[in-house]
N, C-alpha and C positions, 0 to 999 in steps of 0.2 A: 558731850558735847560732839555733835554731828561734822564732818569735816565736810567741807563743801568744796568740790572742784571746780576752777575756771576754766572750762571750754572756750567759751566766748563770752563778750560782755550783752548783758539783755536788761531790758525793764525790771524781770523780777529779780537778779542780780542788786542792779539800784536801789529797788523797794527793801531788800534784803540787807543789804551791806555800802550802800551809798551813804555820801556825805560824811566819811570815817576822817576827824579830824579837820575837815574842811570840808564847805559847800561842794559836791561832786567828785569826790575823791573814793575811789574804791582799791583797797591795801588788800597786797596777797603777797603769800610767802612759795616760792619758785624751790622745786628742790630740784639741782641740777641731775643728777641721776637716775631718778624718775621723769625728768621733764613733764613734771604735771606742778600746779599750782593750787591753793588753796586761798581762798577767800579769808581775809580776817575779820572778826567779829568786830564789830563796833563797839564791845564793854570790856576789850580786851585788847593790855601793850603787846606789840612785838614781840618784846624780850618773854612774855609770859604765854603766848600762842606759840614760841617756839618747841616750847616744851610738851607741846600735845603731839611735834611730829617728828621730837627726836626721842627715844627712848633711855638714853643714858643721863646721868647725873650731872649738870650742870661741871662738877666740880672734876671732872674727868677729863683727858686726852682725847679722850674717844667722843666726848660731847662735841670737845672745840673741833675736830677733825669734821664732824660731820656739819657742824654748824656752818662750818666757813662755806659750804657747798649750799647752803638755804639762802637764796636774794630776794629781798623785800621789791615788789615792785609797785608802785602807785599809779594808777590810772588817774588823771585829773580832766573830769569832764567840764562842760559847757553847755548849756541850751542852748541851741540855734534859734533863728529869727522863729520867732510864734511857736517856739517849742517842737517844732515836728523832729526835730533829733538830737543827737549829741554831737559834741565836738571835742574829741580829745586835744584838750589844749597844751599837755605833756606827760611824760611819762618819766616818772623816778624809779631808778635800779641801781640797786647798793645803798641804799641808805632808809636805814630806822633807828629806834633806840638800843636794839639786840646788839648789833655790832659794839655800842661803846660799853655795855653795861658788861657785856662777856668777852670784850679784847677780841673781837672776829675780825680778820680781814681777808676779803674775798680777792683770788686769784682772777688777774684780766680773763682769762678764757671764760670761766663761771660768769661775768658780767657780762661778756660778750654772747654765751648763752642765752642768758634772762635776754638779751635786748634783741634775738632772735624769735624765742619764745612769745615777749609781749607784743612781737611784731604780727608772728600768728594769731595770737588770741584777737589784733583789730583788725586783721583780716576776716577772720571769720565773724566779729561782731558785724561788720558790715553787708553780710546775708539775710540776715531775718528783718522782721518788722523794726528793728532801730537803725537808724541809718547814724552813721559814723564818720564823721569827718576828718580822716589823716593828716596829720599836722608831725611831719619826721620831726620831732624834738624830744629829744631825751636826756636828760638829765644824771651822768651816773657818777658812784662814788671812785675815789680815787686810789 
């Protein structure tokens, strides 16, 4: 499986990875130390996809140390009037099945880093052929 890094939201990204678990959703895993995010494929769960990003066995402490620095980000989009662009209705940060499955807790500073990264993605996305209306609505894990 080829990893697809998310630089910005685009028509092609929505075509390939959109509508994950709900209409308009693109899911990503953001690796804090690398400051890169990778699109989660439609047919794989977060708890399985993280194994593609971390080479350590899930039974090890090294895996947990690395996994706590991998933050899920969901971009939830809605089509605007007459389908002329996309409106980001919400951005969910730090919420997915892998935290519960592996017992992972994220540090507050890493969640904040993911929020800033998500905001960069949205700003970059507003420059292409896709129009994104930004609403500053974030939902973060505690």
